[in-house]
C-alpha positions in Angstrom: -0.1 0.3 0.0 2.8 2.4 1.0 4.5 1.3 -2.5 1.1 3.4 -3.9 0.4 6.0 -1.8 4.0 7.6 -1.1 4.1 8.5 -4.7 1.1 10.5 -4.9 2.1 12.9 -1.5 5.4 13.7 -3.7 3.0 14.1 -6.8 0.7 16.6 -4.7 4.3 18.2 -3.0 5.9 19.1 -6.0 3.0 20.8 -7.2 2.0 22.7 -4.7 5.3 24.0 -5.4 5.2 24.6 -8.9 1.9 26.3 -8.4 3.6 29.0 -6.0 6.5 29.6 -7.9 3.9 30.0 -10.9 1.9 32.8 -9.0 5.0 34.7 -8.3 6.2 34.7 -12.5 2.6 36.3 -12.7 2.4 38.4 -10.0 5.3 39.8 -11.8 3.6 40.5 -15.2 1.2 41.9 -13.3 2.9 44.3 -11.4 4.4 45.2 -14.7 1.2 46.0 -16.8 -0.6 47.2 -13.9 0.9 48.7 -11.4 1.5 48.1 -7.2 -1.5 47.8 -6.1 -3.4 49.7 -3.3 -3.5 48.1 0.3 -6.7 48.0 1.4 -6.9 47.6 5.6 -7.4 44.1 6.8 -8.7 41.8 10.2 -8.6 37.9 10.8 -9.0 35.9 14.2 -7.1 33.2 15.1 -10.5 31.3 17.3 -8.3 28.8 20.1 -9.7 26.2 21.9 -8.2 23.1 24.1 -8.4 19.4 22.3 -7.9 16.3 22.8 -4.4 16.8 20.9 -3.6 20.2 21.8 -4.2 23.6 21.3 -5.9 24.2 17.8 -6.9 26.9 15.5 -10.3 26.9 13.7 -9.4 26.9 9.8 -11.8 27.9 7.0 -11.4 26.8 3.3 -12.3 30.0 0.8 -14.3 29.7 -2.3 -12.2 28.8 -4.7 -13.9 31.6 -7.6 -13.0 34.8 -4.7 -9.9 36.1 -3.3 -7.5 33.4 -1.8 -9.6 30.8 -3.1 -8.8 27.5 -2.3 -7.2 28.3 0.3 -7.2 27.6 4.2 -7.9 30.9 6.8 -8.2 32.0 9.9 -11.9 34.5 10.0 -11.4 37.5 8.1 -11.8 40.2 5.8 -11.5 43.6 4.7 -12.7 46.4 7.3 -15.6 48.0 6.3 -16.9 51.0 7.2 -19.2 50.3 9.2 -16.4 49.4 11.7 -14.9 51.9 12.4 -15.9 54.1 16.3 -14.8 57.5 15.2 -12.8 58.0 17.4 -10.1 57.0 14.4 -8.4 54.6 16.0 -7.5 51.6 13.3 -6.6 48.9 16.1 -10.2 49.7 17.4 -11.9 49.3 14.1 -10.0 46.0 13.4 -11.2 44.5 16.4 -14.9 45.3 15.3 -14.0 43.8 11.5 -12.3 40.5 13.1 -15.1 39.7 15.8 -17.7 40.9 12.8 -16.0 38.5 9.7 -16.2 35.9 12.4 -19.6 35.8 13.5 -21.1 36.2 9.2 -18.4 33.1 8.0 -17.9 31.0 11.3 -21.6 31.8 12.4 -19.5 32.0 16.2 -19.7 35.7 18.7 -16.6 37.6 19.9 -16.1 40.4 22.3 -14.1 42.7 20.3 -12.1 43.8 23.2 -11.1 40.1 25.0 -8.8 39.9 21.5 -5.6 39.8 21.5 -3.6 41.5 18.7 0.0 40.1 17.8 0.8 40.6 14.4 0.6 43.2 11.4 0.9 42.1 7.9 1.4 44.4 4.5 1.6 41.9 1.6 4.9 42.6 -0.8 4.1 45.0 -3.7 3.7 42.8 -6.3 0.7 40.6 -4.3 -2.5 42.0 -6.8 -4.9 41.9 -4.4 -3.1 43.2 -0.8 -4.4 42.8 2.2 -3.0 45.4 4.9 -4.1 42.8 8.3 -4.8 43.2 11.7 -3.6 39.7 13.1 -5.4 38.9 16.9 -6.1 35.9 18.6 -9.3 34.4 20.3 -11.1 32.0 23.1 -13.1 30.0 21.5 -16.8 30.6 22.5 -19.4 27.6 23.2 -21.8 27.9 19.6 -21.3 25.2 17.2 -19.4 26.7 13.6 -21.6 27.3 11.0 -20.7 27.9 7.7 -22.5 29.3 5.2 -21.0 27.5 2.1 -21.1 30.3 0.3 -17.9 32.3 1.1 -16.1 29.5 3.2 -17.1 25.4 1.5 -15.5 23.4 4.6 -14.2 24.2 7.5 -12.2 22.4 10.4 -10.8 22.4 13.7 -6.3 21.6 13.4 -3.3 21.7 15.7 -1.1 24.1 14.2 0.9 21.1 13.4 -1.0 19.0 12.1 -2.2 22.0 9.6 1.9 22.9 8.7 2.3 18.7 8.5 -0.7 19.1 6.0 0.3 22.0 4.0 4.1 20.6 3.6 2.7 17.4 1.7 0.5 19.1 -0.6 -3.0 18.2 1.3 -3.7 21.8 2.1 -2.9 25.5 0.7 -2.1 28.0 3.0 -1.0 31.5 2.2 2.5 32.7 4.2 0.9 34.4 6.5 -1.5 32.0 7.9 1.7 29.7 8.2 3.7 31.4 9.7 1.2 32.1 12.7 0.1 28.6 13.0 4.1 28.3 13.3 3.4 30.7 16.3 0.9 29.3 17.7 2.3 26.6 17.9 4.7 27.1 20.3 1.5 27.1 22.8 0.2 24.4 24.7 -3.1 25.7 25.7 -5.3 28.5 25.0 -4.8 30.2 28.1 -1.0 30.4 27.4 -0.9 31.0 23.6 -3.4 34.5 24.6 -1.3 35.3 27.7 2.1 34.8 25.5 0.4 36.3 22.6 -0.6 39.3 24.9 2.8 40.2 26.5 4.9 40.3 23.5 5.1 43.3 21.5 3.0 43.3 18.9 4.9 41.8 15.5 5.6 43.9 11.4 5.8 42.2 8.6 6.5 44.5 6.0 6.6 41.6 2.7 9.5 42.1 0.2 10.3 39.3 -2.0 14.0 38.2 -3.5 14.7 35.6 -5.8 16.9 32.3 -3.7 17.6 29.1 -5.1 15.3 27.6 -5.1 12.3 29.8 -6.1 10.9 33.1 -3.8 11.9 34.3 -0.3 9.8 36.2 1.5 12.0 38.9 3.3 11.3 40.5 6.6 12.8 43.8 9.1 16.1 42.3 10.6 17.3 40.1 7.4 20.4 41.1 6.4 18.1 41.3 3.0 15.7 43.5 3.3 16.9 46.7 2.1 18.2 45.4 -1.1 15.8 42.2 -1.9 18.6 40.1 -2.0 18.6 36.8 -0.3 21.9 36.6 -0.6 23.0 39.1 1.5 24.8 37.3 4.4 24.0 38.4 8.1 21.0 38.3 10.2 17.9 36.0 9.0 14.1 36.8 8.7 12.8 34.9 5.9 10.5 32.4 4.7 11.8 30.6 1.7 9.7 28.9 -0.8 11.3 24.6 -1.4 10.8 21.5 -3.1 10.7 20.3 0.5 8.6 22.8 1.9 8.8 26.2 3.9 12.3 27.2 5.0 11.4 30.0 7.7 14.2 31.6 9.9 13.7 34.4 12.2 16.9 34.0 13.3 17.8 38.4 12.9 14.5 39.0 14.5 14.1 41.2 18.3 10.9 41.9 19.8 13.3 44.9 21.1 14.4 45.9 17.6 
């Protein structure tokens, strides 16, 4: 049995790698034709629960006809006008948006005041649709998750390790911010520990630049020696995510919360 299933897993992994490399090539062509797209303010929330196998995150699969179609994501979306409270506080608006989207996409009720803000992501200029996104974390409420089978077509509770393994095996698709976030959350063993740990550290800002590495595109962030020039070959500290045929390679040895 293993002789027949293992090539299938390898084929899925190769296909996922090739799709992602091709996507970046298409993005570069679109950037040359259309120029840089504006960054749309957005928010997302990592909904966590303590499961039988450890900490679990609610993952939603987007409809293939929409932005990020087919991807597995956290509940979230753009910040609407009604999310603003009139004070000009963008993080407050982002909290409201994240809680609202959790209700619309998964039928769960979250209090915006309880959301823990821990990162902010700005996509690279070459991305054709750019969502500048505030990331929050929250404990799952008692409500049962329910999706509309429209914008969201599936949902699952996954441990971070399971989600990352399935991505590397080519079984599911995750964009880089989701992958890095799952890796971050996976460092904690419980919801209480995750919310306390994420709330204690300084919020991290990921303003992405893309370079070309040995195997494919490399996402570079502040603290990486190649960040200013966009050249991954520059020797020195590392804060990056590299796409390889064997999966993502993440290195944050050059990042410090005191920078």
